[in-house]
N, C-alpha and C positions, 0 to 999 in steps of 0.2 A: 574424599579423594583430592588432593591438590592438583588445582588446575596445572595441564603442561606448560613448560615454561614458552614454547611458539605461542602460545595463547595470549600469555602476561607480556610478554614484549610487544605483540600487534594491538593489544589493548593500549599500552602505554602510547604508541604509534600513532595511534587515529583517536586518541582522548581528547576531548574538548572542553573538558573542565572548566570554567572559569573563562572561557574563550570571552563570551559577552555577559560578564559577570556573574558575580556569586550568587545574585537572586535567578538567575536566566530558567526559563520553564519551555523555552522553543526551539533550544537545541540551533542545527542547521536551518530551520527556517528563517534564521536572521540573516542567511544569505539571498532573501529573497528581497532584495532592493528596490526601488522605484525602478531604478536601471533594469533590473532584470526585468519587469512587468513590462516596461516600454518596451523592451527586445522580444517581448512576448508577443506583443500588440505585432509588432513589425514582420512577425512570423505567418499574418493571416493574409494570404493571395485569393483564396476563391472563394472564401467566405463559406466553406461546406462544414458542417459540426458533426462529429462522431461520438454518439454515444458510447461509453467504455463500462456501463454497469450491468451486473447479472440483474434481471426482474425478480425482484424480491416475491418470493412463493413458498410454499409448503413443500415444493418440489427443488427450494435451495441446493446448493452443494453440501451441506451438513447430513453427515451421516450416523451422525451419536458418538463420532469417535472422541470427541472432545466435551466433558461433561458441561450439560449446559447451555452448550452453544447451539441453539434450536432455531432451526427453519420459522420463518412467520406465521403465526396463528393469526389469523384474521378474522374477526368479529363484527356485525353489523350492531350496532348502539341505537340507533336509529333508521326507521323505514317509513319515509312518507310520513312524518309525525306532524298533526297539524301544528301550526304556530299561533293559529287567529281561530275564534270560532265559527268563520267563515268557511260551510263547505267547500268554496271554490278559490279557498285563500292559500297562500303558500302553505308548503310542508317542505320537509327538509330530512333528507338521510344521512346518517351520520356513521363512523366507524372506527375502530381502535385495532391495535395490533400489538401481538405480545411477541419478542424474537430474542435471539442474543444479538449484541450489537457488533458482534463479528461474523453473523450469520452470511452474509452476502460481501458485495464488495466492499472493502472499507479499511480504513486506516488505524494502525496500531498507535496510541499514544504512548510517548514515554515513559508513563507509568506502566505499562503491558506487562514489563520484565523485571526483573531485579535478581540480583545475585551476589553473593557474599555481602549480605545485608546491606546492599546498596542500589541506589536507582540512578540518573542521569544528573550531573552536576555536582556529585557527592551529597545528595539527600540521600538520609537514611529510607529504609525500605519500609517503616512504621508509617511512610505517609500514604502507604495504601493499605487500606484495613477494609473489614466487611461493610464499612459505610460509604468507600467508594476510595477515590485519589484526593488527598487535600492538596498536594503537589503533582504537578505534570498532567492533569487531566487532559481529555480531548480539545476541551473549550480554549486551551491556549493554543492553538492551531489559530482560531481566528477565521483568517481566509489563506487561501491556499489557491493563486494565481500566479502562474510563472510560464516560462517556457519549458516546453515537455519536446523531450525527443525519445524518438521510440528506438531500440536497439533490438532489432530483430535477428535474436541470435540463431534461430531456427534456419530461416532463410540463408542466412548468412555461410551456414555449414550446407545448403544445399537440401534440406528437409523441410517439409511442412510443419515436424514436430517433434521435439527430442525426447529421446530415449527415457523413461523413468530412471530417476537416482543419477541423470546425466548433471555433473557438477558444472557450473558455469563460471569460469576462471578468467583472468586479468586478460589474457588472449584472445578469449572469445568476446568480450566488451571492445575491445581495441578492433578487432576485426568489424565487428558491426557498427562501430562507430565509422571506420574507412568504408563500409558501405553506404551509410546515410552521407556520408559526404561532407560531413561538418565537423565541429569542432564542440567540445563540451566545455561549458564555461561557468564559472561559480554560480548558484541560483537555481542551474537547470534542475526538472525534475524527469528521471529516467524511467523509462517504462522498458520493462526486458520480457521481449515475447519470447516463450518457449513453444507455443502451440499446444501445450499440455490441455488447455481450456477447451479445445476439440471432445476432448471425452466426456466432459458434461453437456457438451453440447448433444451429442449424440446419444446420451442417457444412462452413460457409465459413471455413475457417482460414483463409487467405490476405486474404480480403476482412477480416477481424477484425484483422490484424497490423497492414496498412499500408495506407491511411492511416486514420487514426482521429482522432474529435474528444477534447478534452481541454484542461484549464488551459493558460490561455497566461502572458506573462510580468507580465500585470496583475494575475491572481489571486494572485501570491505576495506582493503588498502587503495583499490583503486576509487571507491565510492570517497574517501576522505584526500585522497591525491586530488580529484577535480572538483571537491567542494559542491558536490551535489547538496542540492537542499532535501531532496526525499528520494523514494525510489518505490516502484512498485514492480509487481509480476502477475501474468496470467497462471497462478497456479495457488493450491490449497493452502501452503505453509509459508511461502516467500522463499525459503533456502531450502537447499538440497534435502531431499528426504529419501532413503537414510541419512543423517548426517554422517561427514565424512570421516571420521574417529568415534571408536567406540567410549572412548575417556572424555569427548566433548559432546552433550547433547545442546541442540540450539544455538551453536557458537555465534552464529551470526546474528540471530535477535540480540544476545547479549551485547555484542560490539556495537551494534549502528544503534540500538537503543540506550543502552546503558554509557557506553566510552563515546560515541559520538554525538548521540543524541540526536539522530535522525531517523525520522518517522518513514512507517514501512507500509507501504498497500500491498494486497491480496484479493483474489479472484477477479483480476481487471480483464474485461472482454478486448481482446486486441486485434481480433482478427478482421474488423471491417476496416479499422485505419492501416493495418499493416497493408493489405491489397491497396490500397489507395497510395499510400506509401510508396510501393514497389512500383506502383503504376507510373507515378508522376516524377519519382525520384527524389522527393522531398519528405524529410524525415522527422523535421520540426515543426511545431505548431505553439499554438495559445492553449495552455491548459487550465481549465476552471477544476479545481478537485478539491472542494471546501467540505469537510466533513460535518453532518450535524452536531453542535457544540453542546451536548449533554454533561452538563455539569460533574466533575468526578469521576467521568466515564474513563475506562483504560482502553475504549476503541469506540469506533462509529462507524456507521454506514457513509458512504458517499455515493454521487451519480456523477461522477466524471466527464465533461464532455471535451473533446480534444476539436479545437477550430484552424482550419487550414486555408 
């Protein structure tokens, strides 16, 4: 089925192919300049850190809806194993884990999605095969430290949690910026709070997974216009689910990752940070959110920390 013209037009509008060179594999992370990092450091006033990752466990957010995306399986490989013959000498315990790299709080790499035989910057989709990603793997993120901006769409609308299926539009993002009393600058990382993750915290994993609120197609134009480096949500699938149009599945993924070259984050825990931002009226902070650099991976877990 041909893609609708509205999608094709928007893809052309937000496209960043070649902007940072024909061989670029970092996309909008190129906008995180030394000046952007310095701006992030200047956001620290109280020295208070807020962890933004869900705990990794067998009770994580995955429900089996996405094949292979399993919650962590933790195994002990050593338990008080002696390293010397001395009965009172040192002993060590060690462990291993098997998990989907997108099981918990994570970033999608630019290799996560393809369409029409293409991935970001015009590389062919064959760059990703059963052995992994030879292009655009998560290791290309290298580091992600920038100014974070919390856009608390839920509180801005006067609710603690947006309704499942709510489409976050440009007007919602602009209203949240007004609430934050700040300006979005190139290289910022935007964290969009819907409150939906409260369902997971309450133990309702099925309801947390689907349907869910999230950015709609229109939001992509806003991302591009403001030259943000990355965006993350407190939802299972980043974009609104079910999708806005029956003839477009995961259009925000296609536009963000393939056309614009912007990584996406999911399952970010924003509740504690949001409470503090609402209390002191400051919605900007230093964000450290570097994913684990699994070579050739199309996504990876991250333990982000916001420092205010």
